[in-house]
N, C-alpha and C positions, 0 to 999 in steps of 0.2 A: 722091395716090390713096389713098382711105379704106381702111383698115383691113377687113379682111374675119373674122368672129367667126362661129365654131363654133357647131351647139348645144350640144354638151359645152362649151365653152368659156365660154357663157352660162349653163350649169348651175352650174361650178364657182364663178362671180363670185356669183353670187345665194345659194349654200351659205355663201357667205362673210360677206358681208353680213349672212345671218340668224343666223350663230355668235357675229360681232361685237356685236350687236344686242343677244343675249341675255347675250355676257357685260357689258355695258355696264351693262344692267337690271339683272342681280344685284348688281354692283358696287354701282349707287346704295341698292337695297333694302338692299343688307348696312352701309351707311354710315349710313342713316335708323334702322336699329335700335340703332345706336351711340349715336345720341344720343335713340334714347327711353329715358325713362325705368321700369325694369322694374317688374310690377305688384306685387311682392314690396314695393319700394322704397314704390309706391303705398299700400299696404295699412297702412305703419307708420306715417303721418302722422295725427294725432289734433288737435283743436283744442280750445285749451282752454277750458272755461266764463267765460263772461262772470264776471269780477269786481265784485260789488254794491259799491259807493261812495256811503254816505251823507253826503248834504248837510242841513241845517238853518238852518232861519228862529226870530227869537224873537217872540214876540208876546206880548204884555202886556193880560190881559183888564182892559177898561176900564170894561165894567157886567154889569149882571146878561143882558141882551139880548144882550150879546157873547159870552158867554160859552155861551148858550142856541145863538147862532147856530152857534158853533164847534163846540159838541158834536154839533148834529147833524147836519154836514157830514162825522161819521164815521160808520162802524160801528162794532158795541159791539167786534169785536177789535180796529179801527185807535184806539179809545179808552183799552183796556185798555195798548194797545203805547205810548200817549201819554204816561198815566201812570204806567209804569215806567219809563220814560229819565227823567222828571220825580222821581221817588223822591215820591210822591204819590199820596196816596186821592183819588178823584173828591169827595168831600166837604170836602176839605181847599180844592178850589178855590174863588176867590172873585173878585172886582173888587178889582185890583191884583197876581193873582197873574201874575208870568211865568212863561212856558212854551215850552220847545223841542219844536220840532216838526220831524220828518222832512220831507221834499219827497216822498219816494217812501216812505207806509206799506205795511209788508208784515208780514204775521202771526208770520213768525219772528223772536221777540227776537233769538236768537243773533244775527242777522246785523247786529246793530248793537251787539254785544260790545264792550266796551271792553279787553277781555282779550283774549290771542292765541289760536289757535286750540290750538296746543300750545306745554308749558312743560317744556323738555327736563329742570332740575332734579328733577320732580316726574315724569318717566317711570319709573322702578323703584316710582313709591309707589302703593297700588292703587288708595286714594281720598285726596281731597285737598280743603278746604273753604279756601280764599283770600278775606277780606273785607279791602277796602279800606277805609279809612278817609276817604282824601283825596279820593274820586271816589262812596263810599256807596254800594255794589256788594258783592257776592258772587259768586263764581263756584266752579263744580265739577268738578276734575279726577278723571280716570281713567287710571291708569298718562300723566300728563301731556296729555289731552287732552280739549279743553274738551265737557264734559257739557250744561251750560246756566249761565246768570248770571240776575243781576235785583237789585232794586232793595231797599238796606237805611237804617234809620235807626241809627245808633250811638249812645254818648255823649253829652251835650250838653258845653257845655263844663266844666264844674263837675263833672260826675261822667262823666269821658271813658271809653271802653273801652279796656285797656292794649294796646297792640300786645305782638306774640309768638308763641314757637309753644306751644301745648296741644293738648288730646286730648279726643274727646269722652269725656265721665264716661258719665254716666248719662242718663235721659230721661224723661218725662212726659206724658202726653195732655193733662192740663191742669192747672196746676201756679198756688197761689195764692204772691201776692208777699211775703216777709218785712217789704218794708215798707210796704204798703200792702194791706190785706185784699180792697180793693173791685179791686185787679188780678188781671184772672184773664190767665193767660198760654198759651192753646192749642199745643198740641207742642213742648216746650220740650225743649230739649237742651242741656245742661249740659259748658261747656268750662272752665269755672273754677269749682273744687266749693267752697273756700272762700268764694271770694268770692260766687259766687250768678250769674256769668253766662253767660249763654247764648242760644242763636238761639230765637224765637217768633214768631207773628202778636202781630202787632200793631198798630194806623195810625201812617203814614207820612205825616209834615207836610211832606215837602220839604227837610229838614235834621235835622242832628244833635240826638236829643230827648228821649234813654232814660237812666236812670240807670245805666248800663253795659253792659246785655243790646244785643244785634242785634238788632231789630225786623223783622219781615218780613211780606209778601203772606203770605195764609193758604197758598197752595199751594203757594208755595215753601218755609217754615217745617215745613209736610206733607210734603213732602219729603224734606228732609234728615230729619226724624224718622224717615221709614221709611229710607232711603240709607245714613245714618250709622253706623258700628258704636260701640257703648258698651265702656269699659272692662269688662276680666276680673279678676274678683276672686277670690280662696283665702282663707277666713278673713280678711275684710277688708282682706286687703294687694293692691295691686293684681298682677298675674301679664303682666300684656298690656294694652298700651293702646290706647287706642280711634284713630278715624281724627282724622288730626293737623288743627287750627282753625290756621290762618295768620292774625293778623291783621295788618294791614302800614300803613305810610302815617299822616299826620297831615292834618286837615282842617281849612284855613284858615278861621276863624271872622271875618277881615277881609275877606275878600273875597266877592261873589257866588256861588251855587254854581257847581262848576264845570260842571256839565253845559251851564249855558247858555252858556259861551264856545261852545259846541259851533259855533256859529253864526259863530264866526270862526274857528276851528279845530276842520276835523271831526278831528283827533287828538288833540286838547287831554287828554280820557279815557282814554286808551293808558297802559299801566305805563311806568315811567321807569325810566331806569339805576339808580338810586337805590333803587327798588323791588323791580326786578330779580335785584338781589343779594343784597338782604334774604331773596327767597325762597330764592334758593341757599345762604345762611348756615344758612337754617331747614331745608332740603331735608337739608341735611349735617347737622347735627346730629339728625335725626332719623333717619338714615342709621345714626349712631352711638351710636343711645339702645338699652341691648339689652333693654327694655320693649316694643320694636318688634318682635324678633326672633320669628320662629315656624321651630319645625321644618322645615315643609313649605315653605319658601320657599328653600329649600338645593336646589342642583341635585344632582347624582349626586356630582359631581367634587369637591363642594367637602364631602360628608359622609367624615367623616372616623374608622371605629371604632375 
């Protein structure tokens, strides 16, 4: 005999089913929320910008037609980049010249820098000029952060540029060489007073060729001329050194130009451990030199009355 259900009992059963279903639904939603990533966490996720990695190929100019074809395939900005990477002026390129050419040409020369973006030993020095003879290049740092870099031509083998820590002394917009009166040196900035050695504009042949000075493109020599600081004198006595000039490394005259080796190793021109150690030594020497001290450099805690 089948049981008889009253309307009241059926009503209770229906309510029980509705309540049970609602509870299960709430539990399922709570579990789903637990698995979800909070919106605040999503907001903190940041994508790293892509890292620019330069690769290079080596090209040997076989003829004048080859050179014309190569140059016509580049824009003016791209040609300037190629010239800078090869430490050479356009008029110096001829059949037989070997050139390193990046596979990706971008107008920002700093993307191809052999110098690191930051140098911790220089972080307490306002301005620093670093000149690497090994790779024939200079770099400008502000509080250890790379501002810009560019090509140079330092002293040839018989009249090399001495490595060491020096300071910006005096400058001249147009200086005449004491060796040869026909040599005009625009935007000259001396950092070895008695030797007469400094940075200035002059032709770059793609190798060390000077009598000791550091040759540069005009825009680079002009920038340093306006950016670096000279010495401060009182009665012809130095009371404050100028911007430090750190000349490091040695050029290997027996090997091909080091930048040409970038086709085999795109990190070949980067500073090596020995050069990094030299910069650390020079930085410490700079900090220990009383002529680099200024009263305004002290913090309030360091001032003792």
